[in-house]
VEXVEXPA-774997 format. One record per residue: residue in one letter; x, y, z of N, C-alpha, C in turn. Coordinates in steps of 0.02 Angstrom, whole numbers, plus 32768, in hexadecimal, padded with zeros to 4 digits. Example, Ala and Ser with C-alpha at 12.3 -4.5 7.8 and 13.67 -1.06 7.14 Angstrom:
A82947EE4818682677F1F818682947F5B8186/S82827F90816282AC7FCB816582858002818A/
This chain:
X6D08818854646CC88199544E6CA481AE5496/X6CB2818754C46C8D818E55046CA281D0552C/X6CEF81D0552B6D0C820E55446CF382535529/X6CDF825654ED6CD7829254CC6C93829D54E2/X6C5D826754DA6C1D827954FA6C168293553D/X6C3C827255666C41828A55AF6C6282D355BC/X6C8782D755966CAC832555A16C79835B5589/X6C53834855446C228371552D6BF1836F5558/X6BD8833E55816B9C834555BA6BB7837555F7/X6BFE837155FF6C17838A56436C0C83DF562F/X6C3883E955ED6C2A843555E06BDF844B55E2/X6BBD841E55C36B76843C55C66B5484475606/X6B6A8412562F6B50842356816B6A8460569E/X6BB5846D568F6BC984AD56AA6BA984E8568A/X6B9B84E456516B8A852256346B4785225650/X6B0C84F656606AD084F9567D6ADB851456CC/X6B10851256E96B0C8524572A6B31855E5730/X6B50858257056B6985C556F66B4985F656D3/X6B1885F056B56AEE861656876A9C862156A1/X6A94866856B56A4E867156CC6A26865256A5/X69E4863256BC69BA861756A26973864E5696/X6953863E56656917866E565E68EE865D569C/X68CC86A356B068A3869E56EC686C867756D6/X685D863E5700681E861356FC67DF86275735/X67FE865A575467CB8673578867DC86C25785/X67A386DB578467A4872D57946778874157CE/X677C877F57D6675187985807673F87D357F0/X66F887E157F666E8882C57EB66CD8843582B/X66E08888583066CA88B5586F668388D55858/X664B88C5587F660988D4586A65FE8915589D/X6607890E58CF6604894558F866378955592F/X664F8988594966798995597D666089DB59AB/X664C89BE59ED664489FF5A0F666889FA5A4B/X66898A325A5D66B58A3E5A9E669E8A785AB8/X66928A795AF966828AA45B28664C8ADD5B13/X661A8AB35AF365DD8ADA5ACD65F88AF75A83/X662D8AF45A5F66448B055A2D66358ACD59EF/X660D8ADE59BE66118AB1598866588ABA5957/X66778A90596866BD8A9B593C66C28A6058FC/X66938A4458F066908A0E58B466AA8A29587B/X669C8A72586A66B68A8C582D670B8A9B582E/X671D8ABE5865675B8AD8587967898A9E5894/X67768A6658AD67928A3B58D467D08A5358FA/X67C68A8B591967EA8AAE594967CD8ADE597C/X67F08ADB59C067D28B0259ED68048B235A15/X68028B565A2B68318B805A5968128B775A9A/X683E8B655ACB682D8B6C5B1568618B835B39/X68528B8E5B8068898BA95BA668B58B645BDD/X68E78B7F5BDD68FD8B4A5BFD68E68B295C44/X68DB8AE95C4768B28ACB5C83686E8AC85C7D/X68518AEA5C44680B8AEE5C3D67E58AAE5C2E/X67AA8A985C62678E8A615C5E67698A595C19/X67728A1F5C01675A8A145BBA671F89E45BBB/X66E889F25BA066A989D15BA4669389C65B54/X667E898B5B3E666089945B08667489415AD8/X666689475AA4666589035A7D667A890F5A37/X668788CE5A1C66A088CC59D9666D889159B7/X664688A8598A662688655960663788505922/X6640881E591E6666880058E1664787CF58AF/X665B87BF58716640878C584D6676875B5843/X6681871E585D66BF86E6583E66A486C85801/X66C586D457D766BE86AA579A66F08671578E/X66D8863257A3670985FF579C670985D45762/X672F85D2574A673685AF570D67738575570F/X67898563574567B2852F5755678284F85750/X67AB84B3574B6784847A574B676684655781/X6773848057B86757846E57FA673E84AF5825/X673684A25865672684D05891676284FE58A6/X676A853F58B66797856558C3679485885909/X67B48583594167A885AC597B67AE85FD5979/X678E8624599467918669599D67A6868959E2/X67C786B059EC67D886DA5A2267EE87185A1A/X67E2874F5A5367FE87985A46682D87A95A7F/X684287D85A76686F88005A9A688E88445A99/X689A88635ACC68B688AF5AC96900889A5ABB/X692B88C65AAA697488B65AAA699188E25AE6/X697A88EA5B1B699389055B5E697888CB5B98/X69A088DB5BCC698F88BF5C0F697588FA5C3A/X693988EC5C6C6925891F5C97691388F45CDC/X68FD891E5D0D68E489155D4E692288D45D6F/X696088F05D62699288B95D79699C88735D5D/X697B886C5D1E698E882D5D0569C988245CE4/X69E787E95CE86A2B87DE5CD06A3787AC5C93/X69F6879C5C716A08876C5C3C69D087745C02/X69E287625BCB69B987775B96698387325B99/X699587055BCA696A86CC5BD1692C86DC5BFD/X693187145C226900872B5C4B68DC87645C31/X68D687885BF268BD87B65BCE688E87AF5BA1/X689987725B7A687387585B3A682E87415B4B/X6806873B5B2767C2872E5B2F67B186F15AF8/X679B86B85B0E6785867F5AF56738868C5AD5/X673286905A8C66EB869A5A7366D386605A55/X66FE86305A3666DC85F95A1A671B85B85A0B/X6702857A5A35672A85485A22673F853A59D3/X66FB854C59B1670D8537596866C8854D5941/X66D7857859196690858A58F06699856158B3/X665C8549589F665585295868665385455815/X666D852057EB66718538579B663985685796/X663E85B35779660B85DB5770661786195790/X65DD8638579565E3867D57C065C186695803/X65E6868A583465D28687588265E286D2589A/X65A586E958B765A7872C58E365BF871F5927/X65EB874E593E660087495989660C8786599A/X6602879C59E0660487DA59FD663087C75A3A/X666887F65A2C669787F65A6A668B88335A9C/X6673882F5AD76676885C5B1066B388655B30/X66CE88A55B2B671088B45B5A66FE888E5BA2/X673188845BBF672E88745C07671688AB5C36/X66FA889A5C5866D088D45C8A670F88FB5CB4/X674788DF5CBE677D89085CDC67AC89285CB2/X679F89215C6D67CC89405C4B67E889855C41/X681D89985C4D683589E25C4B685F89EF5C12/X686D8A235C00689F8A3D5BC968E58A3E5BE9/X691A8A2F5BC469568A3D5BE169708A8A5BF5/X69A48A855C2569AA8AC45C4669E68AED5C13/X69FE8AC75BE56A368AF45BC36A0D8AFF5B80/X6A1B8B3B5B666A048B555B2F6A208B2D5AF0/X69F48B2B5AC26A0F8B015A8469CC8AE45A60/X69E18AAE5A2B69A58A8A59FF69AA8A465A1B/X697A8A2B5A32696789F35A48693189CB5A16/X691C89905A2768F6896259FC68C589405A1E/X687E892F5A06685688FA5A20684188CA59E4/X6845888F59DA683B886F59A56815882E59B9/X67F6880D598767CF87CE598567F6879F5945/X68048761595F6830873E5924681286F05928/X682086D358F56800869058E3683A866A58B5/X6848862C58BB687786145890687C85BC58A0/X6898859F587768A2855B587E68D7854E58B0/X68B5854558F668EC852C592268BB84FF594F/X68DE84E9598368CD84AD59B0688A84CB59DC/X6893851259FA686085325A1E6869857A5A2C/X683C85995A52684885E05A52688485F65A71/X68A485CF5AA268EA85F15AB9691785E15A86/X691685B25A57694685A95A1B693D85E559F0/X690785F859E368FD863859B76919866E59D8/X691086755A18692E86B25A3C697D86A65A39/X699786735A5069DD866B5A5A6A0986575A1F/X69E9863F59E66A05863A59A76A4B860059B1/X6A3F85EA59F16A6D85AC59F66A5A857C5A28/X6A60853A5A186A3D85075A506A6E84C25A49/X6A8E84AC5A7F6AB7846D5A806AA084435AC3/X6AA784075AAF6A9483E05AE86A4583DE5B11/X6A1A83EE5ADB69DE83FC5AF769D284435B1B/X6A07846F5B1E6A0284B35B4A6A0F84EB5B20/X69ED85265B216A0785605AF36A3C857E5B26/X6A6485945AEE6A9D85B55B0A6A9786055B05/X6A89861F5B386A7D866E5B446AB986965B57/X6AAF86D75B446AE087135B556B2C870A5B3B/X6B2F86E15B016B6C86DE5AE66B7987185AC1/X6BB787315ADA6BD8877B5AB76C24877B5AC4/X6C46877E5A986C35877D5A406C3487425A2F/X6C0C872959FC6C0486F959E26C4D86C859AE/X6C48869659B96C83866659A06C77861E59A0/X6C9385F759776C9885BA59736C48859C5962/X6C2F857F598E6BED856559906BC7859159BD/X6BD585C659D16BB585E959F46B90862759D3/X6B5A863459D76B2D866D59AC6B17869E59DD/X6B1086E559C86AE8871B59EC6A9C870459F6/X6A8D871E5A376A4587205A386A2487575A0E/X69E7874D5A0269D0878359D769D087CF5A08/X69CB87C85A5069D688045A6B6A1688255A69/X6A4388005A466A9288175A4F6A9B882A59FB/X6A67881F59C86A72883459876A8E88755988/X6AB4888059466AB288C5593B6A7E88E65925/X6A818928590B6A5A894758F26A41893558A6/X6A73891B588A6A76890458456A4288CC5841/X6A2F88A7586E69FB886A586F69B6888E587D/X69BC88BD58C3697E88CE58E1695988FC58A6/X69818927588269608953584D693A892E5815/X696088EA57FB693B88CB57DC68EE88C757F6/X68E288A8583168A988A9584F687888DE585B/X689E89185861687B89575855686389675817/X687D895857DF68778978579C6839895D5786/X6816892D57A267DB8913578767D588DC574B/X681488C95747681A88935709680988485735/X67FA8851577467ED880B577E681687D15796/X684887D7578A688587A9579068CB87C657B5/X68FC87A857CC693B87B957E6696A877857CD/X699C878757A469C98756578D6A0A876B5795/X6A3A8737579A6A7C8748579E6A9F873B57E2/X6A7B872A58146A97872B58476AAD86E15857/X6AD086CA588B6AF68695589F6ABB867258C4/X6AA5862058B86A7C85FC58DC6A9A85BF58E6/X6AA5859D59236AC3857459296A8D8534594B/X6AA184FB593D6A7484C359616AAA84865972/X6ABB847659A66AF9844F59BE6B2E845E5995/X6B58843D59736B948449595C6B86846B590F/X6B51847F58FB6B44848058BB6B2E84D558C8/X6B4D8502589D6B36854758986B2D85555852/X6AFC8574583E6AE1859A58006ADE85E857F8/X6ACA85FD57BD6ABA863457BA6A75864757BD/X6A4D865A57F76A0A8653580469E1868057D8/X699F866F57D2696486A557C4692F868E57F4/X690386C2580168D586D05825689586F9580D/X686186DB581E6837872058156838874D5852/X6832878C583E682E87BD5882680E8804586C/X67FA881B589C67D7885E589B67F1888358E4/X680388CD58DF681788E15918680E89395912/X6814895F594C680389965957684489AF597A/X685089FC596668878A105981687A8A5359BE/X68A08A4059EF68938A635A2F68D08A975A32/X68C08ACD5A2868F88B0F5A3B68E98B275A82/X69288B225AA9692D8B315AF9693B8B7D5AE5/X691B8BBA5AFC69308BF45AEB696A8C0D5B12/X699C8C385AF969D48C495B2769B98C875B4C/X69E48C9E5B7D69E18CE25BA069988CE05BD0/X69818CAA5BE0694C8CAE5C0D69008CD35BEB/X69048CCB5BAE68D28CE45B8168908CDD5BA5/X684E8D075B9A68128CF15BAE67DF8CE45B6E/X67C88CAC5B75679C8C9B5B3767598CBF5B3D/X674E8CDB5B11670D8D0B5B0466E28D005ABC/X66AA8D185AD266818D085A9666548D4C5A90/X66428D6A5A5E661D8D9F5A5865E78D975A20/X65B68DB95A1D65828DB059F765768DFD59D4/X658A8E08598A658E8E3C597265468E505943/X65288E8A594964EB8E9D592365088EB858E2/X64E18EAE589E64FE8ECF586465048F145878/X65378F37585365388F84584F65148FA3580A/X65158F7157DC64E48F77579B64C48F39578B/X648C8F45576C647B8F09573B643A8F1B5716/X64418EF356DD64098F1056AA640D8EDE5675/X63E08EDA563A63E08EA6560763D78ED555D1/X63FB8EAD558F63F98EC5555363C88E9E552C/X63A98EB854F463828E9D54CC63938EA5547E/X638C8E725451639B8E8B540763638E7A53E9/X63308E85540862EC8E7653E762DD8EC253B6/X62C58EB7537E62CC8EE8534D62838EF15339/X62648F085374621D8F245362620D8F57538E/X61DA8F88537D61CB8FBE5398619E8FB453DC/X61A38FCF541661738FD7544B616890145469/X613B901D548E6127905254B36157905D54E7/X6186908E54F061B79092552161C590DE5529/X61C390F3556F61D89128558461AB915F5560/X616E91595557613C9191552D614B918D54E7/X615F916454C0616A9157547A617B911F546C/X616C9111541E618690C6540461C790C453FC/X61EA909453FD622C908D53FC624C904C53F5/X6282903653CC628E8FFB53C662A78FD9540C/X62948F92541962A48F7B546162EA8F785464/X63118F70543163628F66543463778FA6544D/X63568FE05447637590145463635C903554AD/X633C8FF554C063249007550D63588FF9553D/X634F902155736378901455B163428FFC55E2/X63658FBA560563328F96563A63608FA1567B/X63748FD9568B639F8FDE56BF636C8FE25700/X63338FF2570263118FFD573E62E38FB2572B/X62DF8F90570A62B78F4A570862C48F26574C/X62908F07576562978ED4579E62A68E955792/X62AC8E84574162CB8E46572C62FD8E485706/X632A8E1756FF635B8E1156D263428DD956AB/X63528DD9566363398DB2563263778D8F560E/X63638D4C55EB638C8D2E55CF63628D065593/X63658D0B555363448CFC552D636E8CE654E4/X63638CA254D363948C8254A8637B8C9A5462/X63468CAB544763378CCE5415631C8CAB53DC/X63208CB55399630B8C8F535E634B8C8A533B/X63558C3A532F638F8C28531B63888C3052BB/X63BB8C5C52AE63C08C73526863FD8C53523D/X640D8C845205643C8C6B51DD64818C695205/X64B48C3651DF64F28C27520864EE8C2C524B/X64C88C10527164C58BFF52B964B88C4152E6/X64B58C7E52B764968CBA52ED64568CB65307/X64448CE9533264038CE0536263E38D28534D/X63A98D31533F638D8D6A5342635E8D775388/X63418DAB53A563198DBD53DD63308D9A5417/X63708D9A541D638D8D74545663928DB55493/X63958D9C54C563A68DC7550A63D78DA55533/X64028DDD555E64278DBD558E643E8DFD55BC/X644E8DE255EE64528E065640649A8E215643/X649F8E5A566364D78E69567764EA8E7E56BE/X65198E6B56E0651E8E775728655C8E95573E/X656F8EBD576E65AF8ECD577E65AA8ED957C8/X65DC8ECD57F465E28ECA5839661A8EF8584C/X661A8F225889664F8F44589A667D8F1758D5/X66B68F1058C066EC8EE158E167118EFB592E/X66F18F46592A67318F655958671F8F4659A8/X66F18F2259B166EA8F0E59FC671C8ED05A04/X67378EBF59CD676C8E8B59DD67A48E9F59F3/X67D18E8C5A2B680A8EAF5A4A68398EA55A17/X686B8ECC5A0968A18EC759F468CB8E905A02/X68F08E5C59DA69118E3059F168EE8DED59F9/X68AE8DF059FA68778DB35A0C688A8D7859D3/X688B8D3F59E768908D0D59BF684E8CE659B2/X682D8CF1597967F98CD9596F67ED8C995955/X67BB8C73597167B58C24596C677D8C12593D/X67498C435944670B8C2F591566E48C6D590B/X66C48C7658CE66988CA558B666638C8A5897/X66278C9A58A865ED8C81588265BB8CBC587B/X659F8CBA5838656A8CEA582965268CC45837/X64FA8CE1585E64BC8CBF586364768CEF5849/X64538CC8582A640E8CF1580B63D18CC4582B/X63A48CE35825635C8CB9583463378CC05802/X63258C8B57E262F98C8657A962B08C8157BB/X62808CAB57A362328CA057B762148C875778/X623D8C7B573C621E8C6456FD624B8C4456D7/X624B8C0B56C162748BEB569562598B9E5682/X62508B8F564962448B4E563862808B205632/X62B28B30560C62F58B06561B632A8B2955E4/X63568B415605638B8B6755D663CE8B6455E3/X64058B5255BF64548B5255D564648B9A55DB/X64798BBF561364858BFF55FE64D58C0B561F/X64FB8C2C55FA653D8C2F560E65488C765619/X65788C7F564865978CBF566965D88CCE5646/X65EE8D0B5621661B8D1A560B66378D6C5627/X66778D69562B669B8DA4563E66928DD6560D/X667A8E12562766698E4655F066B58E7255EA/X66B38E8755A766F38EAB558E66F48EEB5590/X66B58F19559166AE8F58558766818F7155C2/X668A8FB455CE666E8FDE55FE661F8FE555EC/X65F68FE7561D65B18FF35608659290145649/X655990335634653E905C567364F5903E5680/X64DD903756B6649F901156C1645F903956A3/X646A907D56AC642990A956A0643090BC565B/X646690A65634645C90B755EB6469907D55BB/X6482904F55D2649D900E55AD64548FF4557F/X64688FE25547643C8FB95515646F8F9154E2/X64368F7754B464528F48548D64808F77545F/X64698FB85453648D8FDF542264D090065443/X64D290205478650090445496650F902B54E1/X654D903754F8655B90245540653F9065556A/X654990905559653690D255736531910F554B/X65109139555E650C917D5533654791A0552D/X655591B454E3659291CB54CA65C7919254B1/X65BB915A54C665E8911C54B465E39106546C/X661190E5544C661090D8540665DB909A5411/X65A7908E53D96583905153E565A7900D53E3/X658A8FE9540565A68F9B541965828F6A5405/X654D8F6C53D4652C8F3953C5654B8F0D5397/X657D8F0C536E65A28EE1534B65CB8EB75380/X65D88ECC53BB66028EA553EF65EE8E74540B/X659D8E6B540865738E3F542265878DF353F8/X65988E0753B4659E8DBF538E65E38DB45384/X660F8DEC5383665B8DD4536D668A8DD753A6/X66708DCA53E0668C8DBD542766B58DF45442/X66A18E36542C66BE8E71544866BC8E885484/X666C8E76549366478E9754CE66558E675510/X66668E2A550566638DFF5536669D8DC85522/X66C18D98555466EB8D5F554366AD8D265524/X66CE8D1954EE66A28CDD54CB66A48C9954F2/X66D78C8D550B66DA8C54554166BA8C615584/X66898C37559766658C4555C666878C2E560A/X66808C5A563666998C5A567D667F8C10569A/X663C8C0B569066198BCC56AD65D38BCB5684/X65B38B8D568B65708B815668654A8B5E569C/X650F8B6C56A464E28B4056CA64A38B3A56A8/X64818AFD56B464368AF4569863FF8B1D56C7/X63E08B4156A963A98B6556E163648B4F56CB/X63438B2E56FC62F78B1A56F962D28B255723/X62908B375723625F8B4C574B626B8B825782/X62638B7A57BA62748BBA57E562A98BA85818/X62C68BD6584162F58BC8586D633B8BEB5863/X636E8BDB589063AD8BFF588963D88BCF5856/X63FB8C01583364358BD95804646D8C0D5811/X64A88BDB57FB64ED8C05581765178BEA57D6/X65528C2557CD657F8C1457A965C78C1D57BD/X66038BF257B8663A8BF757D166618C3857AB/X66738C6D57C466958CA357AC66D28CAB57D7/X66FA8C7F57F467278C845816676B8CA257FA/X67718C7E57B767B38C9A579B67AD8CE25785/X67688CF8576967628D355755676B8D6B5794/X67558D6357D067578D8C57FB679B8D915816/X67BF8D56580F680B8D5E582D682C8D8557F6/X68218D8C57BD683B8DAC5789682A8E02579E/X67E18E0657A667D38E5057C567FA8E6A57F9/X68068E30582C68328E4A586A68708E5F5858/X68828E3A582468D38E47580A68DB8E8557E8/X68B08EA757D268B28EE957AD688D8EE05769/X68738EA6575168588EB4571268138ED85714/X67FB8EF056D867BF8F2356E067878EF556ED/X67508F0E571367288EF0573466E58F0C570F/X66CE8EF156D566878F0056B666588EDA56C7/X66648EA456F166278E76570766228E4856CC/X65E38E3356CF65CF8DF256A1659A8DF85683/X65938DD4564965658DD1561165428D855614/X65018D80562764E18D38562264B08D3355E8/X64C58CFB55C5649F8CE5558864968CAD557C/X64658CA25549644D8C48554364868C295524/X64AD8BFC554264DB8BC9552164CA8B9354E5/X64888B9C54D564648B7354A564898B87545E/X64928B58543964AE8B5B53FA64848B4E53B9/X644B8B3053CB64178B1D53AB63D88B1853B8/X63AA8B1F538763658B21539C63528B6F53A6/X63118B8753AA62F18BC153BB62CE8BC053F4/X62CE8BF0542262A98BF35463629D8C3E5475/X62668C5A547062588CA6548F62478CA254D1/X622E8C7454EC621C8C70553962558C865567/X62488CAE559762858CD655BD62998CAA55FB/X62D28CAB55FD62F68C91564F62ED8CDD5661/X62C48CDF569D62C38D2956C162DA8D21570F/X630E8D475715631D8D4B575B63128D8B577B/X63088D8957C163008DC457E763418DF257E4/X632F8E3857E463648E6257D463788E8B5819/X63A48EB4581963AE8ED0585963768F01586E/X63528F145848631A8F33585362D18F0F585E/X62D88EC6586862A08E9F587662848EBA58B9/X62438E9E58BB62228EAA58F462318E915933/X62438E56592B625D8E25596462AC8E28596A/X62C48E54599C63088E59599D63328E0B59B2/X630C8DD659C9632E8D9B59D4633D8D73599C/X63198D925959631F8D66591F63458D9858F3/X63738DCF591163978DEC58CF63D48DC658C3/X63F58DDC588C643C8DB5588264718DCC58B8/X64A08DA158B364CF8DAB58D465148D7F58D1/X65528DA658E265928D8C58D965AC8D69591F/X65AF8D34591D65D98D10596366178D03595B/X66408D20597D66868D1A598566A38CF359BE/X66D08CC659BE66E28CA859F1673C8CB359E6/X675F8CCB5A21679A8CE25A1E67B98CD85A6E/X67FA8CE95A6A68238CEE5AAE68478D2B5AA3/X68498D4B5AE6686A8D855AE1688A8D995B27/X68C48DAE5B3868DF8DC15B7668BE8DFA5BA2/X68A68E265B7E687E8E5E5BA268418E6A5B86/X680C8E745BA867CD8E865B8667BA8EC55BA3/X67A18EEE5B7767968F305B7E674F8F4A5B8C/X671F8F1F5B8A66E68F335B9F66C28F185BD3/
């Protein structure tokens, strides 16, 4: 009987050592800024070979272990003549307590990008280990961390810096944890589980030049579904037939909530940009649409890729341009714009607000029709006739007009 109990306990212990545990610690990336770029949403930056890297990662460590956990950060490459992973990691905390702890990782002042083109990573990690060095080396024996093991084998585990993209991409994904790697302490090795958050660093090939351009709208206007007559161009006319192409403002209005979730008296804005200034073959890293609000109490506003052509001087709720078939039904059945939002932001008060439109611009540059975007209220309940008003390209203050910010790398610049 004792033999059976011991054998069962042995099998249970081996299973515990070979099966990944659920992550008891997770890390949330709150903000990442590298070389002046906010890459919190994209978690990726494109840089040049050897380019100096300045910036930081702000994270929240969510510790659900029974005690404190150490926290450390590292890139997965060497620079400036370093020859060990022990030299390139940064100690952030000997042990964060149970609960949530905010930590800021400042990149080392001498850090520079690798000289070889490719994909690299920078990450912050925490887990149930003896200290920060143990977190980074994943291996400790006789009171010392074992560094630079490659390949792993026996009771030797890979350093975090030597992890394959399989594990680094878990940290980039935003799930907050990394699981499945080998973790050793003395003669015992298990399948490890860390909290982790990371960004991807793409080193451009061919000596590309990092560029940033700011484009003004080629066209902008707004459309109104208001079914009331007003004095317009020397006559009374339904507002939903108005064209607002010369307006100094762009408007978004949620409207009156009606039957089956529909809205009446809503307003939405249209913007389109000419992307010809982007050189052929450029690698886009980020695209953001910026608008300056001069009036808004509070509204969730989403940006949607337009599916139909329109004309700034002729578009209204009823038609996209003169001579075209009416498109009024397309505002409710998803024909005029993509129902899934490209991005959504909360707009409140005055100031600049931006939407991430990177994937849309990549599609446009790849040959997809560029009909611009439609901005609308993202609220699905309640009524509100108060406008969110933004300055248009006809606005009096040139510095507050809308713009599209593009960041990319290109081998040759033609302007």
